[in-house]
N, C-alpha and C positions, 0 to 999 in steps of 0.2 A: 505493499500501499504505499502510496505515497504522501510526502510530509505536506502540509499546507503552501508553504512556499514553493514546494518543487512542482506541485497541480497548477498553481498562478503561472508557473513559468511556461509548465505545457500550456495551459489556455492561451498564453499570450501569443504562442506560436498559430493559435487558429486550428482549424477542421477540428472545432468541438460541438459538442450537442447535451443540452438540457432538456430531460424528457420522463413522462409518465404522467399516469390521470392525476385528471385536477387535484382528488382531495384522496386522501385516505379512507375507500370504501370496506375494503375488509384487507387483512394481511394476507387471504391467498390471492387475491386481484395484486396487489403493489407487488408480490413476488413473483406473479406470472409477465408479469410487464417486465418487470428488471430482469426476467432473465434471459426472455427475448431479445429486447432492444440490448442486452448487452451481446449477446451471440450476433446479431445484425451488425452491430459497430465493431466487432472485432473484425469480422466478415471484410468491412470496408474501411479499416485502416482509422477510426474514428474514437479520439476519446470522449466517452460516455460519464455523465454525471446524472445519478437516478434525481428526479424531482417527483415530490408529493407532499402536500400541505394539510399539517395534522390539523388546522384550523382553518375556516375561510368564513374569517371576519367581516368581510363586504358582505356577504349575498343581499341580495333585494328583498326578500321576504322575511320577516321574522319563522316563518316556521319552515324554512327551507335547511337544506343535510349543510351541515359546517364538517364535519369529522368526528373523528374519535376524541379530539384534546389533546393537550401536551404530553401528559404523561403516557398513555397509551399509543400516538401515534410516534414518540420518540421511540418506546420499545420497537415498533414496527420497523421502524427506520433503522433503527442500528441491528435488527437481525438481516434486512438488505446488505446492509455495508459488511458486516461480517459473512456472509454467507456466501455474495457474489464478488464481495472486493471491489465496490464501487463507491467513488465518492457522491455525497448526499449534497442535496439544494434543498430548502426549505423556506419557508415564509416566518419574518415574523413580525409581530402588530403593534408590539408594548414592548418598552425595554426591559421590565422586567423579564422578558422572557428570552434575550440573545443570551444570557451564561448557558439555562441550560440546554437549549439548543445547540450552542456551540461545543456541547460536550459529544454530540453526536453528528452534526452537521458540518460541512467540509466550508459549504457558501451559504451564507445567511442571506436569504433575498428580502429587500426592503418593497413592498407594494406600493405599484406606480400612484394612488391615493395618498400615498404614503411617504412618499419620498422629499417633501421638504421637511420632516420633523422634525426637529432638532435633535432631541433627545433620544429618540428612536437610532438614528444615524449614529450618535457617540457611543451607545451601549453597543452595538453592535460593532464600530470601529474598535472597541476595548477589548472586544474577544481575542481579535487577530487573528481571525478568520477572514476567508476573501469575503467580501461585501459585494453583492450583485445589485445596484439600482435601477429600479425599472422607473422611465422616464413617465411621468403624469400625462394625462391624456390633455390637458391644457396647458403644460409646457414644452416650450421651443428648445430644440437639443441643444442648442446653446447656452441656454439656462442651465441645463445639467452638467454645469460646471460648480455652480454652487454646493449642492448635495455634494456631490465628489470632494469637494474641498472640506466640507465639515468634518467627511471621513478622514481624510489626509490629516486637515489639522492635530485630530483626537490621536493621530498616532499609527496609523493605519494606510498605508498605499496601497494596499491589495484590493484593486476595484474592477469592478465591469461595471458597463449602463448598458442596458437594455432598451431596446425601440418596442415600441408597443400599439404602436395608431394615436392620431390625432384625433380628437374629439371635433365631428365637423357638424353643424347645427345640435341636432336634437333626434336623438338617436343612432348614428352610423359613424363608424371611425374610417379614418382614410390613412394611407402608408406613404409619408412623404420619405423620398430616396434620399434625401437632401439631409434630412435629420443624422442619418447614419453616419455621413461624409464629414458635417459638424461634430458629432460626438468621438470620431476617430483622433481628430484634432488634439484632442487632450491626453492622446499615450494610453490610455486603458482598453484591453479587448471589450469590443461591442457587440454584443447580440440582439438578433432578431427573434422577437417573440412572435411567431408566425401565428401561432393559433388564437391566440386574445386579438391579435389585428383583424380578425374576420370576424368578429363578436358584431351585435346590433344591441348595445345596452339600451338596460329602460325599456326594451319590448315585453313590457308588462312583468307578469312576477316573474319571471327569470330572464334573463339574457338570454335574446337569440344570437344569430352567425351561420356562417356557410363556409363549411372547412372546403370547398369547392374551388375557394380562391387560394387555398393556402401555399399550393405549389409556384402557384405566379409570384404571390412575395415572396418568396423562397428566393427564388430565381434572380427577381430583381433586386435584393438584398447582397445575394452572391457578385452578383454582376457590380457592385460598387465597394466589393471588399470589406463583407462584416465578416466578425472572425468565427461566431458560430451560433447555432440554432437552439430555440425555443420551442419544442411543439409538447401539446396535451395530447395524450397516447391514452386509447383505451378498447379493449377488446370488443365491445359492444355501445358505440355514445350513445347509441339511440336510451338506453339501460343506466346510464349513467347517473350519477346523484348530483353533479355538479356541473357546469360546463358541456354537458353532452352537446349541444347545437354547433358547437365550435371544433371539438376534439377530432381527431385522428383516428382511423378504424386502426388496430393493432397490424392486424393481417396485410394491409396495404401500403404501412408505412416505411418499408426498405424499399419497394418501388419509387415512392415518392425521395427518401432519402438518396438513394443512388442517382435519380435524376435531377437533382441538384447537383450533385459533385461530378456525375460524368457528361451534362450535357455544354 
């Protein structure tokens, strides 16, 4: 298993993938996805970091599924890490979560809506783990300098930035490829969050989306030199408990990734 510093150096070289189901629905589900995506990534020579969330704190409805919570979620993520020897990325939503999550996760992810939250960024930075900051739907790429600088000023320069679409009017996200170009100028690895960029937020009790656009968004990002990709993947997206409308079907995922890198 790579050290955190070694992992960050590897990610800086590009050709990496953050992928997994949106939320931890069950231990069996995350183990299945981790095993299959790891095998696929090894065949394609891609560095793979497993992603899933123990808590989806920004769901549209109070009744929406959020995940198993911190303790059980970290237990499952640690099992994935140990059994498959995979690095882990997962979200944190509160400063108090940073330290316990850092004991399992190699990358702490700051959700897009929270990317300006100073206390959260500083708490994450102090773990000395890699910090992936997702660009808010309302921010310009050049303005991501400031969240990144908060992490750096707190003593941690292992930073990644993620593009996940920009809000256009009400209920639609668009991907402006120049945002990736602008963020790459800061010198950190830049990630394209492909599946969240296909969302239709605020479309009723749950967010809508159309994963049909995923290959096109990914190829456009690759064309401007994005370093890595973020995908949410599920064996049966129509049955998923979170973000099913924009996740990629697991048995179609390898062909999608092969197309990005081979076209």
